[in-house]
C-alpha positions as CSV (number, residue, x, y, z in Angstrom):
1,X,8.3,15.8,-14.5
2,X,10.5,17.0,-11.7
3,X,10.1,20.2,-9.7
4,X,13.2,20.8,-7.7
5,X,15.0,24.1,-7.1
6,X,18.3,22.6,-5.8
7,X,20.5,22.1,-8.8
8,X,22.5,19.2,-7.5
9,X,19.5,17.3,-6.2
10,X,17.8,17.8,-9.5
11,X,20.8,16.3,-11.3
12,X,20.8,13.3,-9.0
13,X,17.1,12.7,-9.5
14,X,17.4,13.0,-13.2
15,X,20.2,10.4,-13.3
16,X,18.2,8.1,-11.0
17,X,15.2,8.4,-13.4
18,X,17.3,7.7,-16.5
19,X,19.0,4.7,-14.7
20,X,15.5,3.4,-14.2
21,X,14.5,3.7,-17.8
22,X,12.8,7.0,-18.0
23,X,13.2,8.3,-21.5
24,X,13.0,12.0,-20.7
25,X,12.9,14.1,-17.5
26,X,11.6,17.6,-17.7
27,X,13.0,19.6,-14.8
28,X,11.5,22.8,-13.5
29,X,13.2,25.0,-10.9
30,X,10.3,27.4,-10.3
31,X,6.6,26.8,-9.7
32,X,5.7,29.6,-12.1
33,X,7.1,27.5,-14.9
34,X,4.4,24.9,-14.6
35,X,1.1,26.2,-15.8
36,X,-1.9,24.4,-17.3
37,X,-0.5,24.8,-20.8
38,X,2.6,22.9,-19.8
39,X,0.5,20.1,-18.2
40,X,-1.7,20.0,-21.3
41,X,1.2,20.0,-23.7
42,X,3.2,17.2,-22.1
43,X,2.0,13.7,-21.3
44,X,3.8,13.2,-18.0
45,X,3.8,9.7,-16.5
46,X,4.7,10.8,-13.1
47,X,5.8,14.0,-11.2
48,X,8.3,14.4,-8.5
49,X,7.5,17.5,-6.5
50,X,9.6,19.3,-3.9
51,X,7.2,20.8,-1.4
52,X,9.2,24.0,-0.7
53,X,10.4,25.9,-3.7
54,X,12.2,29.1,-2.8
55,X,9.9,30.9,-0.4
56,X,6.7,29.2,-1.6
57,X,5.0,25.9,-1.2
58,X,3.9,23.7,-4.1
59,X,0.7,22.4,-2.7
60,X,-1.5,24.2,-5.3
61,X,0.5,22.3,-8.0
62,X,-0.1,19.1,-6.1
63,X,-3.8,19.8,-6.0
64,X,-3.8,20.4,-9.8
65,X,-1.9,17.2,-10.4
66,X,-4.2,15.2,-8.2
67,X,-7.3,16.7,-10.0
68,X,-5.8,15.6,-13.3
69,X,-5.2,12.1,-12.1
70,X,-1.4,12.5,-12.7
71,X,0.5,10.3,-10.2
72,X,3.2,12.2,-8.2
73,X,5.3,11.9,-5.2
74,X,6.6,14.5,-2.7
75,X,10.4,14.7,-2.3
76,X,11.0,16.9,0.7
77,X,12.8,17.8,3.8
78,X,9.6,17.7,5.7
79,X,8.4,14.7,7.7
80,X,5.6,12.5,6.3
81,X,3.7,13.2,9.4
82,X,3.4,17.0,8.8
83,X,0.0,18.4,8.5
84,X,1.0,19.6,5.1
85,X,0.3,16.1,3.7
86,X,-3.1,15.6,5.3
87,X,-4.9,16.4,2.0
88,X,-2.7,13.9,0.1
89,X,-3.0,10.6,2.1
90,X,-2.2,8.4,-0.8
91,X,0.7,10.4,-2.2
92,X,4.1,8.8,-1.3
93,X,6.6,11.1,0.5
94,X,10.3,10.7,0.3
95,X,12.2,12.7,2.8
96,X,15.6,14.3,2.0
97,X,18.2,13.1,2.0
98,X,17.0,10.0,0.3
99,X,18.6,6.9,-1.3
100,X,17.8,6.1,-4.9
101,X,15.9,3.0,-4.0
102,X,13.5,5.0,-1.8
103,X,12.8,7.4,-4.7
104,X,12.2,4.5,-7.1
105,X,10.0,2.7,-4.6
106,X,7.9,5.8,-4.1
107,X,7.5,6.3,-7.9
108,X,6.4,2.7,-8.2
109,X,3.9,3.1,-5.4
110,X,2.5,6.2,-7.0
111,X,2.1,4.5,-10.3
112,X,0.5,1.5,-8.6
113,X,-2.0,3.8,-6.9
114,X,-3.0,5.2,-10.3
115,X,-3.6,1.7,-11.7
116,X,-5.8,0.6,-8.7
């Protein structure tokens, strides 16, 4: 699952995911599109979450993902050292602009955190 409101960034991330063997990437551009029914209906392996979508922040979604045990990463323009991430100490943060290997490493770390 990808939550990203910047069209070109979303396309790049989708391509990176497909290049790394992801069978499907569901992309959402608005936080309102991801409700509990969507999370219940799809069995996401991992989520990539932009912290700032439009004028809002996605931390409530991050809390829901965390409570469900769904591994996720933040892909953001914010620094990893922002107070924003204090409630998510084990969640990898990839800062924009990022290289594909940084995104892949963060996804691997998030999946590894779930297994441990």
